[in-house]
C-alpha positions in Angstrom: -47.7 -1.5 -10.2 -47.4 2.3 -10.7 -46.0 4.2 -7.6 -47.3 7.3 -6.7 -45.3 10.3 -8.1 -45.5 12.5 -4.7 -43.6 10.6 -1.7 -45.7 10.1 1.5 -45.2 12.7 4.1 -44.2 11.6 7.4 -45.0 14.2 10.0 -41.7 14.8 12.1 -41.6 17.0 15.3 -44.6 17.9 17.7 -47.7 19.9 17.1 -48.1 23.0 19.0 -50.8 21.8 20.9 -48.3 19.1 22.0 -45.8 21.9 22.9 -48.6 24.2 24.8 -49.8 21.2 27.0 -46.1 20.3 28.0 -45.0 23.9 28.9 -48.6 24.6 31.0 -47.4 21.2 32.8 -44.2 22.3 33.0 -45.1 25.6 34.5 -47.7 23.8 37.3 -44.9 22.0 38.4 -42.4 24.2 38.6 -44.8 26.8 40.7 -45.5 23.8 43.5 -41.5 23.1 43.4 -40.8 27.0 44.0 -43.6 27.3 46.6 -42.4 24.4 48.7 -38.4 25.5 48.6 -40.1 29.1 49.8 -41.6 27.4 52.5 -38.2 25.2 53.6 -35.7 28.3 53.2 -38.3 30.2 55.9 -38.1 27.4 58.2 -34.2 26.6 57.7 -33.9 30.7 58.4 -36.4 30.4 61.5 -34.2 27.3 62.5 -30.9 29.5 62.0 -32.5 32.4 64.9 -33.6 29.2 66.9 -30.6 27.8 67.3 -28.8 31.5 68.0 -31.0 32.3 70.6 -30.9 28.9 72.6 -27.2 29.6 72.2 -27.4 33.1 73.6 -29.6 31.9 76.9 -26.7 29.2 77.5 -24.3 32.0 77.4 -26.5 34.4 79.4 -26.8 31.3 82.1 -23.3 31.1 82.1 -22.7 34.5 83.0 -25.5 34.5 85.6 -23.4 31.3 87.3 -20.4 33.8 88.0 -22.1 36.8 88.7 -25.3 35.7 90.0 -27.2 38.9 88.2 -28.2 39.4 84.7 -27.6 42.9 84.7 -24.8 43.8 82.4 -25.0 40.7 80.5 -23.5 41.5 76.6 -25.7 40.6 73.6 -25.0 37.4 72.5 -23.4 37.1 69.4 -25.0 34.9 66.1 -23.7 33.2 62.8 -24.7 34.7 59.6 -27.4 33.2 58.7 -29.1 34.4 61.8 -28.0 37.6 61.6 -29.3 38.4 58.2 -32.6 37.4 58.5 -33.4 38.2 62.3 -32.4 41.0 64.5 -31.3 39.1 67.9 -31.5 41.3 70.9 -32.8 41.5 74.7 -36.8 42.9 75.2 -36.0 45.0 77.5 -33.0 45.1 79.9 -32.0 42.7 81.7 -32.2 43.0 85.7 -31.0 40.8 88.5 -33.2 38.2 87.9 -34.7 37.8 84.3 -33.9 38.5 80.9 -35.7 38.1 77.6 -33.6 37.4 74.4 -36.1 38.1 71.3 -35.4 37.3 67.4 -37.5 39.5 65.4 -37.6 38.5 61.5 -36.3 41.6 59.3 -36.1 41.8 55.5 -37.9 38.9 53.1 -38.0 36.5 56.5 -40.6 39.4 57.7 -42.7 39.0 54.9 -42.6 35.4 54.3 -42.6 34.0 58.3 -45.9 35.0 59.0 -46.6 31.9 60.8 -44.0 32.4 63.8 -42.7 36.2 63.8 -40.5 36.6 66.5 -39.2 34.3 68.8 -38.3 35.0 72.3 -36.6 32.8 75.2 -36.3 33.9 78.5 -34.7 33.0 81.9 -37.0 29.8 82.7 -36.0 28.5 79.2 -39.8 29.6 78.0 -39.9 29.6 74.2 -42.6 32.0 72.9 -43.6 33.6 69.7 -45.3 36.6 68.7 -47.8 35.4 66.8 -48.8 32.8 69.6 -48.2 29.9 67.3 -47.0 26.6 69.3 -43.7 26.2 70.1 -43.5 22.6 68.3 -44.7 24.5 65.4 -41.8 27.1 65.5 -39.1 26.0 67.7 
């Protein structure tokens, strides 16, 4: 038996086609994951604003129980999560019987949260959005 003078060559590694297919699959998965991540970030920031509004409304109601008016009530202070991405302030001036507290998105939240927009709560506890989206969707 005579052995060939050329040793057999075994293929090692990946071909360029295989590598490009893997890169394409990873790219698609990354795009899906990033979009999902962005959605969760928007919802978390909106949730922080919602909590701020509800806590603010509670503080305003406490003020009302001692003064029997909403006039002169101080603007509620919110945590850093809400303040970074929302401007929380009164819509109009609180009077003797009514107030409306609104959290308006700013910066990246303004661009990314097109579903709900500004969140508002009033003295009756009525929760609304500037886009008209339902309470269950945004609150």
